[in-house]
VOPAGU-2260 file (C-alpha; in pm, 1 decimal, decimal comma):
REM VOPAGU-2260
SITE   aa  ch    i         X         Y         Z
SITE  UNK   A    0   19692,0    7793,2   12663,3
SITE  UNK   A    1   19709,9    7436,0   12539,6
SITE  UNK   A    2   20088,8    7415,1   12580,0
SITE  UNK   A    3   20061,4    7517,5   12947,2
SITE  UNK   A    4   19787,8    7257,7   12999,8
SITE  UNK   A    5   19992,4    6980,2   12839,4
SITE  UNK   A    6   20286,4    7062,0   13063,2
SITE  UNK   A    7   20058,5    7074,1   13368,8
SITE  UNK   A    8   19923,1    6726,3   13286,4
SITE  UNK   A    9   20277,5    6595,1   13250,9
SITE  UNK   A   10   20388,0    6738,6   13585,7
SITE  UNK   A   11   20076,4    6609,9   13764,7
SITE  UNK   A   12   20129,6    6260,1   13626,5
SITE  UNK   A   13   20493,1    6260,7   13738,0
SITE  UNK   A   14   20374,2    6308,7   14095,7
SITE  UNK   A   15   20051,5    6107,4   14089,9
SITE  UNK   A   16   20148,8    5830,1   13845,4
SITE  UNK   A   17   19782,3    5733,2   13785,6
SITE  UNK   A   18   19518,7    6005,2   13776,7
SITE  UNK   A   19   19162,3    5973,1   13651,9
SITE  UNK   A   20   19073,9    6187,4   13352,1
SITE  UNK   A   21   18782,0    6338,9   13545,8
SITE  UNK   A   22   19021,0    6449,6   13822,1
SITE  UNK   A   23   19259,5    6604,9   13569,1
SITE  UNK   A   24   18966,3    6783,1   13407,2
SITE  UNK   A   25   18855,9    6919,8   13744,9
SITE  UNK   A   26   19201,5    7043,9   13839,4
SITE  UNK   A   27   19264,7    7207,4   13502,6
SITE  UNK   A   28   18906,7    7336,4   13460,6
SITE  UNK   A   29   18838,5    7171,2   13125,8
SITE  UNK   A   30   18617,9    6883,5   13011,2
SITE  UNK   A   31   18723,9    6515,4   13029,6
SITE  UNK   A   32   18701,1    6506,5   12649,5
SITE  UNK   A   33   18965,7    6782,6   12631,4
SITE  UNK   A   34   19189,8    6580,4   12864,9
SITE  UNK   A   35   19164,5    6275,5   12639,4
SITE  UNK   A   36   19260,1    6490,3   12336,8
SITE  UNK   A   37   19555,9    6631,9   12532,4
SITE  UNK   A   38   19673,2    6281,3   12625,1
SITE  UNK   A   39   19662,7    6185,4   12256,1
SITE  UNK   A   40   19866,2    6497,7   12172,6
SITE  UNK   A   41   20129,3    6410,6   12435,2
SITE  UNK   A   42   20151,7    6054,0   12306,6
SITE  UNK   A   43   20191,6    6177,0   11947,5
SITE  UNK   A   44   20476,3    6402,1   12066,6
SITE  UNK   A   45   20664,4    6099,3   12202,6
SITE  UNK   A   46   20569,4    6120,6   12569,3
SITE  UNK   A   47   20505,2    5766,4   12704,9
SITE  UNK   A   48   20158,5    5841,1   12837,0
SITE  UNK   A   49   19862,4    5606,6   12806,5
SITE  UNK   A   50   19508,6    5554,5   12933,8
SITE  UNK   A   51   19385,2    5249,2   13122,6
SITE  UNK   A   52   19014,8    5176,6   13121,7
SITE  UNK   A   53   18808,8    5014,9   13391,6
SITE  UNK   A   54   18739,6    5064,2   13758,7
SITE  UNK   A   55   19104,0    5119,1   13852,3
SITE  UNK   A   56   19193,4    5291,4   13530,5
SITE  UNK   A   57   19323,3    5637,8   13462,0
SITE  UNK   A   58   19593,4    5827,7   13279,4
SITE  UNK   A   59   19946,5    5701,3   13341,8
SITE  UNK   A   60   20307,9    5772,1   13252,8
SITE  UNK   A   61   20542,7    5486,7   13172,5
SITE  UNK   A   62   20726,4    5402,6   13500,4
SITE  UNK   A   63   21067,0    5570,8   13524,6
SITE  UNK   A   64   20987,5    5851,3   13280,9
SITE  UNK   A   65   21082,4    6200,7   13400,1
SITE  UNK   A   66   21098,2    6536,5   13228,8
SITE  UNK   A   67   21361,2    6796,6   13308,3
SITE  UNK   A   68   21130,4    7078,5   13202,9
SITE  UNK   A   69   21037,2    7287,8   13508,4
SITE  UNK   A   70   20749,5    7458,9   13331,1
SITE  UNK   A   71   20790,2    7769,6   13548,0
SITE  UNK   A   72   20705,3    8109,9   13406,9
SITE  UNK   A   73   20917,4    8412,6   13509,5
SITE  UNK   A   74   20643,5    8522,8   13753,7
SITE  UNK   A   75   20625,8    8173,0   13907,7
SITE  UNK   A   76   21002,6    8167,8   13950,8
SITE  UNK   A   77   20996,4    8507,4   14122,9
SITE  UNK   A   78   20713,3    8394,2   14351,2
SITE  UNK   A   79   20915,5    8092,9   14469,7
SITE  UNK   A   80   21212,1    8307,7   14566,6
SITE  UNK   A   81   21031,6    8569,8   14775,5
SITE  UNK   A   82   21169,8    8464,1   15115,4
SITE  UNK   A   83   20992,9    8472,6   15450,4
SITE  UNK   A   84   21195,3    8528,4   15765,4
SITE  UNK   A   85   21319,5    8215,8   15938,5
SITE  UNK   A   86   21053,3    8223,5   16210,5
SITE  UNK   A   87   20786,1    8039,8   16010,8
SITE  UNK   A   88   21003,7    7766,6   15863,0
SITE  UNK   A   89   21239,5    7763,2   16160,2
SITE  UNK   A   90   20951,0    7706,5   16401,0
SITE  UNK   A   91   20880,9    7380,5   16217,4
SITE  UNK   A   92   21248,1    7288,2   16192,2
SITE  UNK   A   93   21247,7    7345,3   15814,9
SITE  UNK   A   94   21487,6    7639,6   15765,5
SITE  UNK   A   95   21767,0    7417,5   15632,7
SITE  UNK   A   96   21528,5    7220,4   15412,3
SITE  UNK   A   97   21385,2    7539,2   15261,3
SITE  UNK   A   98   21728,2    7670,0   15164,9
SITE  UNK   A   99   21826,2    7334,5   15016,1
SITE  UNK   A  100   21499,4    7309,8   14820,0
SITE  UNK   A  101   21538,6    7659,8   14674,1
SITE  UNK   A  102   21895,0    7585,3   14565,6
SITE  UNK   A  103   21771,1    7275,1   14383,2
SITE  UNK   A  104   21486,8    7465,3   14217,8
SITE  UNK   A  105   21730,6    7741,2   14115,1
SITE  UNK   A  106   21958,8    7489,6   13947,1
SITE  UNK   A  107   21660,0    7347,4   13753,8
SITE  UNK   A  108   21534,6    7686,2   13631,1
SITE  UNK   A  109   21593,1    7790,7   13271,1
SITE  UNK   A  110   21905,5    8005,5   13244,5
SITE  UNK   A  111   21700,8    8312,6   13151,0
SITE  UNK   A  112   21499,0    8295,7   13478,2
SITE  UNK   A  113   21789,7    8258,6   13722,9
SITE  UNK   A  114   21910,4    8621,0   13747,0
SITE  UNK   A  115   21555,9    8744,7   13817,8
SITE  UNK   A  116   21496,5    8476,9   14081,7
SITE  UNK   A  117   21825,3    8552,9   14258,1
SITE  UNK   A  118   21761,3    8927,8   14244,3
SITE  UNK   A  119   21411,3    8878,4   14390,4
SITE  UNK   A  120   21542,1    8673,9   14683,5
SITE  UNK   A  121   21776,8    8958,8   14776,2
SITE  UNK   A  122   21534,4    9247,5   14736,9
SITE  UNK   A  123   21196,5    9128,0   14868,1
SITE  UNK   A  124   21142,7    8992,5   15219,5
SITE  UNK   A  125   20820,9    8884,9   15391,8
SITE  UNK   A  126   20816,8    8911,2   15771,5
SITE  UNK   A  127   20488,7    8760,5   15901,1
SITE  UNK   A  128   20541,3    8869,6   16262,3
SITE  UNK   A  129   20380,3    9181,2   16407,2
SITE  UNK   A  130   20592,6    9448,6   16572,6
SITE  UNK   A  131   20697,5    9374,6   16931,1
SITE  UNK   A  132   20574,3    9016,7   16913,0
SITE  UNK   A  133   20780,5    8735,9   17061,2
SITE  UNK   A  134   21005,5    8600,0   16780,6
SITE  UNK   A  135   21049,5    8266,6   16958,3
SITE  UNK   A  136   20826,9    7981,6   16836,3
SITE  UNK   A  137   20595,0    7818,1   17090,8
SITE  UNK   A  138   20777,5    7549,9   17288,7
SITE  UNK   A  139   20545,8    7266,0   17181,3
SITE  UNK   A  140   20531,4    7352,7   16811,0
SITE  UNK   A  141   20775,8    7090,1   16682,5
SITE  UNK   A  142   20595,8    6818,0   16878,5
SITE  UNK   A  143   20262,2    6935,2   16738,8
SITE  UNK   A  144   20407,3    6939,6   16388,3
SITE  UNK   A  145   20522,9    6578,7   16425,3
SITE  UNK   A  146   20180,8    6474,0   16556,0
SITE  UNK   A  147   20007,7    6641,8   16262,4
SITE  UNK   A  148   20236,0    6480,3   16004,8
SITE  UNK   A  149   20197,3    6136,7   16165,2
SITE  UNK   A  150   19819,0    6179,0   16191,5
SITE  UNK   A  151   19816,7    6100,9   16564,0
SITE  UNK   A  152   19574,7    6204,4   16834,8
SITE  UNK   A  153   19729,3    6424,2   17103,8
SITE  UNK   A  154   19665,1    6517,5   17464,5
SITE  UNK   A  155   19738,7    6882,9   17545,7
SITE  UNK   A  156   19751,8    7095,0   17859,3
SITE  UNK   A  157   19597,8    7428,2   17761,2
SITE  UNK   A  158   19552,5    7767,7   17927,3
SITE  UNK   A  159   19263,2    7977,1   17795,7
SITE  UNK   A  160   19297,8    8353,8   17764,0
SITE  UNK   A  161   19235,1    8530,1   18095,1
SITE  UNK   A  162   19261,2    8207,3   18295,5
SITE  UNK   A  163   19541,8    8087,3   18521,3
SITE  UNK   A  164   19432,9    7722,2   18547,4
SITE  UNK   A  165   19541,5    7458,0   18296,2
SITE  UNK   A  166   19284,0    7233,8   18129,0
SITE  UNK   A  167   19351,8    6900,3   17962,8
SITE  UNK   A  168   19209,9    6817,4   17618,2
SITE  UNK   A  169   19239,3    6507,8   17402,3
SITE  UNK   A  170   19210,4    6621,2   17041,9
SITE  UNK   A  171   19233,3    6496,4   16683,6
SITE  UNK   A  172   19450,0    6742,2   16487,1
SITE  UNK   A  173   19386,7    6851,0   16129,0
SITE  UNK   A  174   19693,5    7069,9   16106,2
SITE  UNK   A  175   19869,9    7392,4   16202,3
SITE  UNK   A  176   19789,4    7743,9   16081,7
SITE  UNK   A  177   20015,7    8048,4   16113,3
SITE  UNK   A  178   19809,3    8369,4   16105,6
SITE  UNK   A  179   19983,5    8707,1   16144,2
SITE  UNK   A  180   20275,9    8539,1   16318,6
SITE  UNK   A  181   20057,4    8343,7   16563,7
SITE  UNK   A  182   20048,1    7963,5   16540,2
SITE  UNK   A  183   19721,9    7774,7   16594,7
SITE  UNK   A  184   19644,0    7406,0   16627,2
SITE  UNK   A  185   19324,1    7319,8   16438,0
SITE  UNK   A  186   19167,8    7004,9   16582,1
SITE  UNK   A  187   18847,1    6824,2   16669,7
SITE  UNK   A  188   18755,2    6792,2   17034,9
SITE  UNK   A  189   18470,2    6548,6   17083,5
SITE  UNK   A  190   18395,3    6569,9   16710,3
SITE  UNK   A  191   18362,2    6950,0   16717,5
SITE  UNK   A  192   18616,7    7185,5   16553,4
SITE  UNK   A  193   18833,1    7383,7   16796,4
SITE  UNK   A  194   19114,6    7636,2   16773,3
SITE  UNK   A  195   19408,7    7629,5   17017,9
SITE  UNK   A  196   19682,2    7894,0   17026,8
SITE  UNK   A  197   20011,8    7707,2   17025,6
SITE  UNK   A  198   20176,0    7950,2   17268,5
SITE  UNK   A  199   19912,8    7861,2   17531,7
SITE  UNK   A  200   19982,4    7487,7   17508,1
SITE  UNK   A  201   20196,0    7393,3   17807,3
SITE  UNK   A  202   20246,6    7025,5   17722,6
SITE  UNK   A  203   20178,7    6789,1   17432,2
SITE  UNK   A  204   20160,2    6410,4   17457,6
SITE  UNK   A  205   20083,1    6159,8   17183,2
SITE  UNK   A  206   19785,7    5938,5   17267,8
SITE  UNK   A  207   19917,0    5635,3   17080,6
SITE  UNK   A  208   19614,5    5614,2   16849,9
SITE  UNK   A  209   19549,0    5755,8   16500,8
SITE  UNK   A  210   19364,5    6086,7   16476,3
SITE  UNK   A  211   18992,4    6031,5   16419,3
SITE  UNK   A  212   18893,6    6291,6   16162,9
SITE  UNK   A  213   18562,9    6383,0   16011,4
SITE  UNK   A  214   18569,7    6373,9   15630,1
SITE  UNK   A  215   18681,5    6737,0   15591,0
SITE  UNK   A  216   19011,6    6908,1   15510,8
SITE  UNK   A  217   19222,0    7145,5   15720,0
SITE  UNK   A  218   19123,5    7432,7   15489,4
SITE  UNK   A  219   18751,7    7359,1   15538,0
SITE  UNK   A  220   18779,3    7339,8   15918,2
SITE  UNK   A  221   18990,6    7657,5   15929,5
SITE  UNK   A  222   18735,2    7844,2   15718,8
SITE  UNK   A  223   18457,7    7742,6   15959,4
SITE  UNK   A  224   18656,7    7852,4   16264,4
SITE  UNK   A  225   18773,6    8175,3   16099,4
SITE  UNK   A  226   18416,6    8264,9   16008,3
SITE  UNK   A  227   18301,0    8195,2   16365,3
SITE  UNK   A  228   18562,8    8434,3   16502,3
SITE  UNK   A  229   18473,4    8708,7   16256,3
SITE  UNK   A  230   18099,5    8671,1   16313,2
SITE  UNK   A  231   18109,0    8694,9   16691,3
SITE  UNK   A  232   17874,9    8949,7   16854,4
SITE  UNK   A  233   17958,6    9307,7   16758,2
SITE  UNK   A  234   18265,4    9454,5   16922,8
SITE  UNK   A  235   18255,9    9755,3   17153,8
SITE  UNK   A  236   18323,5   10064,8   16942,5
SITE  UNK   A  237   18530,0   10322,2   17131,2
SITE  UNK   A  238   18597,5   10674,5   17002,0
SITE  UNK   A  239   18898,6   10860,9   17135,6
SITE  UNK   A  240   19144,6   11133,3   17044,5
SITE  UNK   A  241   19520,7   11083,4   17044,9
SITE  UNK   A  242   19815,4   11316,2   17001,5
SITE  UNK   A  243   19908,3   11285,4   16635,1
SITE  UNK   A  244   20275,6   11206,9   16696,7
SITE  UNK   A  245   20172,6   10891,1   16886,0
SITE  UNK   A  246   19960,1   10740,9   16606,6
SITE  UNK   A  247   20236,6   10534,6   16443,6
SITE  UNK   A  248   20332,4   10369,9   16772,3
SITE  UNK   A  249   19966,4   10303,8   16860,6
SITE  UNK   A  250   19907,3   10145,5   16521,6
SITE  UNK   A  251   20197,0    9904,4   16572,5
SITE  UNK   A  252   20077,7    9805,7   16920,2
SITE  UNK   A  253   19701,1    9790,4   16867,1
SITE  UNK   A  254   19704,8    9684,1   16503,5
SITE  UNK   A  255   19393,1    9641,3   16290,9
SITE  UNK   A  256   19156,1    9705,9   16584,5
SITE  UNK   A  257   19239,6   10077,7   16556,4
SITE  UNK   A  258   19135,0   10305,5   16272,2
SITE  UNK   A  259   19227,6   10671,9   16226,3
SITE  UNK   A  260   18966,3   10940,1   16153,2
SITE  UNK   A  261   19163,5   11247,2   16033,6
SITE  UNK   A  262   18839,4   11432,0   15953,1
SITE  UNK   A  263   18685,0   11359,9   16291,2
SITE  UNK   A  264   18528,2   11625,1   16510,9
SITE  UNK   A  265   18830,4   11623,4   16746,6
SITE  UNK   A  266   19104,6   11609,5   16479,6
SITE  UNK   A  267   19287,2   11941,7   16510,3
SITE  UNK   A  268   19643,5   11881,8   16392,8
SITE  UNK   A  269   19789,2   11824,9   16736,9
SITE  UNK   A  270   19513,9   11569,4   16805,9
SITE  UNK   A  271   19368,3   11303,0   16574,0
SITE  UNK   A  272   19046,1   11114,9   16631,6
SITE  UNK   A  273   19068,7   10735,7   16639,6
SITE  UNK   A  274   18822,4   10449,9   16672,0
SITE  UNK   A  275   18886,9   10117,1   16840,9
SITE  UNK   A  276   18695,9    9790,7   16812,2
SITE  UNK   A  277   18734,7    9624,1   17152,4
SITE  UNK   A  278   18634,7    9261,8   17222,8
SITE  UNK   A  279   18508,5    9377,3   17566,5
SITE  UNK   A  280   18468,9    9704,1   17752,5
SITE  UNK   A  281   18768,2    9629,8   17976,0
SITE  UNK   A  282   18999,9    9619,9   17672,8
SITE  UNK   A  283   18983,7   10000,8   17659,9
SITE  UNK   A  284   19237,5    9994,4   17944,4
SITE  UNK   A  285   19499,9    9922,1   17680,6
SITE  UNK   A  286   19496,8   10294,4   17603,1
SITE  UNK   A  287   19636,2   10377,3   17947,4
SITE  UNK   A  288   19986,6   10298,1   17822,4
SITE  UNK   A  289   19970,2   10620,5   17620,9
SITE  UNK   A  290   19907,5   10828,4   17934,3
SITE  UNK   A  291   19785,3   11183,5   17875,9
SITE  UNK   A  292   19844,9   11147,3   17500,5
SITE  UNK   A  293   19501,7   10987,7   17459,0
SITE  UNK   A  294   19152,1   11072,7   17579,5
SITE  UNK   A  295   18853,5   10838,3   17554,2
SITE  UNK   A  296   18549,0   11029,3   17425,6
SITE  UNK   A  297   18267,3   10775,5   17399,3
SITE  UNK   A  298   18072,5   10569,3   17480,6
SITE  UNK   A  299   18032,5   10695,8   17839,2
SITE  UNK   A  300   18085,8   10342,7   17974,5
SITE  UNK   A  301   18430,8   10328,1   17810,4
SITE  UNK   A  302   18521,6   10670,6   17945,3
SITE  UNK   A  303   18412,6   10562,4   18296,0
SITE  UNK   A  304   18610,6   10235,9   18267,2
SITE  UNK   A  305   18924,6   10430,8   18173,0
SITE  UNK   A  306   18876,6   10672,0   18463,4
SITE  UNK   A  307   18826,9   10379,3   18701,1
SITE  UNK   A  308   19149,2   10216,4   18578,8
SITE  UNK   A  309   19338,4   10546,3   18619,7
SITE  UNK   A  310   19215,1   10578,9   18979,5
SITE  UNK   A  311   19327,3   10225,0   19056,1
SITE  UNK   A  312   19674,0   10305,9   18924,2
SITE  UNK   A  313   19689,5   10627,6   19123,7
SITE  UNK   A  314   19595,5   10442,3   19442,7
SITE  UNK   A  315   19850,4   10169,5   19371,1
SITE  UNK   A  316   20136,5   10418,9   19337,6
SITE  UNK   A  317   20020,3   10670,2   19597,5
SITE  UNK   A  318   20283,8   10756,8   19857,6
SITE  UNK   A  319   20208,3   10639,5   20210,0
């Protein structure tokens, strides 16, 4: 709608002060000619907006002009007030700031939107953490956050999965990503994109120099790294049967790597067939925590690995 677009232009200009018409057109998905017509419409309505031509030109608002119109729709207001648990914002030291910001936004909302926004904040909650995960943020997260905001290179001591030794890396951070409750540092190491789990970073030290980035955004680097993880060589597919009453607990512990096959050959009511996607054959040992409530069926290598792990446990706890 044109009215929504006019308001969007006004709000963008309040933040950006001078924005090229081509940039406005790109952001609002219209032609530059449409933007120029919209600017004329705003000016005719009494908004002090004007266009400057030339190399450093663009669309501007008269300095000091502000509008008290929030421009939020009811759905946008509801979306703002769906709260996440304190772990995400608290990990970055922003819990207090979030509450303060929401109170300010609430006071600026049209009167008709406020009851819905307040009701939403009390009845919908987003908890990004998985069950039984550690609710404490990684120790170095606030330091990493400061380094990212200041655009500084950092030196980290890092422990890779499955290793006990610590390695040192000097990296150029793009930013932080929280995925399913796990924080990651996205950075370049020797001009190549890398992913570091924040809870495996033992120490962070600023290098004293600006971060040297390639000309790409955090979102672009994250997409590359995410795609690399998803397109790794095919996982080991393990078929097993589990006592049905244990499925809920297994789903919470194993997560998306487990799928249930209620119509499977070994699904009988008491037992339900499941399938796991393991990053390596040894990961099948995770099923040992369910004891005799699970049986690995195939492939034979996974069944043999489970039996080998069970024998090792039996020998460990055998009475002298």
